C-alpha positions, 0 to 999 in steps of 0.5 A: 897544687898550691892554694892562694889562701886569701883568694880561696876563702873568698865567700863572694865566689859562691854563686848560690847554686845550692849544689852543696845543699843537695849533696850535704849528708847532714842536711839530708839527715836533719833539719837542725842544719840549714846547709853548707851554703847558708851557714858558710858563704851566705852568712860569712858575708853578714856575720860582722854586720848582724850577729855571730849567734849561729848555733847551726854552725855546730852541725857542720861535720866538716866532711867536705862533700860541699867542697867536692861538689862546688863548681866555683871551687869555694872551700865552704867547709873551711868557711864554716870552720872559721866561723865556728872558731869565732863563734866559740870565742864568745859562746860556751861549749856544749859539753866537755867532750868538745875539748877532749875529742879535739885534743885527743893527742894529750890523752894518747901520749899520757896513756901509752907512756904509762905501763898498763894505763891503756888497759885501765883506760879501755876498761874505764871507757867500757864501764863509763858507757854502761853507767852513763859517765860518758853520756854525762860528758857529752859522748854517745853511748852508741858510738864505738870509741877507739881503744888505746894501744898498750904501745905507741907506733913510734915505740914499735917503729924503733924495734923494726929492722929496715933495709936501707934503700935509695927511695926514702920517705918520712911517715906522718903517723898521726894520732889515731895510728900512733896511739890507737892502731899502731899495727897500721903503721907497722903494716905500712913499714913492712909493705914499703920495705917490700917495695924497696922503700926506707921509712923514717919518722920524726918524733917532733911531729904533733897532731895535724890539727884536724880534730881541733879545726872540726871542733872550733879550736883553729887557734890551737891548730895554728900552733901545731901547724906552725911546728909541722909545716917547718918540719915537713918542709925540712924533710922535703928539702932533704929529698924525702917524700911525705906519707900519711896513712890517714886521709884526714891527716893527709888532707889537713897537712896538704890542703887545709893548712894552706886554706887556713894558715899562711906559713912559709913553705906549705905549697912546696912540701904539699907537692911531695905529700902522698896517701900511703896507698896513693904512693904505691899506686904511683910506683905501680904506674912507674912499673916498680910496684911489687906484685908478688902476692899470695892468693887471698880468697877473702871477700872485702867491701871497700869504702872511700872516705870523704877526706880521700875523695876531696883530695882528687887522687882517685881510688888508689886502693881499688887500683891495687887491691884487685891485683891480689890473686883470688881477691873478691872486693867491691866498692860500697859507693854509698856516700859518707859513713857519718862519723866525720872524725869525732863528730859521730862520737858526740851524744847530740850528733851520733843519731845524725851520724848513724842516719847519714851512714845507714846506706853504707851500713846496709851495703856492707851487710847486703854484700856478705863481705867478711871484712870492710876496707877503708883508709880512715881510722874513724870511718873503720870504727863507724863501719864496724859499729853500723854493720857489725863487720870488722874493717881494716886498712888497705895496707893490712890487706897488702901486708897479708898478701905479701905473706909478711 
């Protein structure tokens, strides 16, 4: 659905009902954050008149639970992010981690382009944790940091031999899949080929900008958004649907660009954007989804990411995965995991993130599941870190069920 940018971010639509405060996982976990309503709509009206000195802005994780529950449709989290961007124009950053985590694409490109660089980078992170180096940079020693892959997804993709089909999509892989877990992207291509879909990529895509926005670097995100919006519209104009396999990327490209920026063609391509599993569920609704699965007796527990919920596309993974014969899968239904992109990696935010995710961690442990399942990469890291149970993407479950 197209979003009217100027109407959507009007703080005066807020009726001060406080539903967002009662639903906010960060407010429930710490007194350091006064809540979405006060930090977003309420103070947005006053900042230009009084002061922009509001350090509480930094505690909004941009999980978007407030947007999900708001009865007036106010994008409260976006108001928070806009205010954070303005705040850091005149205030110093808390730590070097802010810039590094917001611009992770730079490091990913560098490491995956140099032979053995990933090995040394991953070893460096391990050593850095143990000697306190990461802590000095503002990164928590308790967080499970993503390791770098030795080969990017784009590099792996070029080696995959596809059959050409009439149904074609372009895949926006995003930074996490491209540089940290390229196997998820490979799983997606294999599963889509099994469903007679040809997958294209565009090497000109850049980071969606979600970590930049969450870190208060909206001006940097605008530069990336201008590039991506033009490319995405061009693919749609050629008849391609757009697929993401990261819920944060999908939300950013489809919805947040329209809330934050005003580039031409965003609403047109947004109508052709799908989460990777959502697109397969669409095929299932049309009677075209391949259900020739092998038996899978694994016990799984599924966690729905916050950035999936706010897209209002249901739970496509919980529609498709139960179709696999013998599968045992339950939904955790335990709220936010706490990681919120890079929020939980930061030293001052990690205790909050772990408290937010405690209910989920308990549910996973009590389920005795062998594997967690989630569409979001950093959510999977948080699930593993808090419960000790490995977590995988739903596409990985499907690829296994297809025997690929």
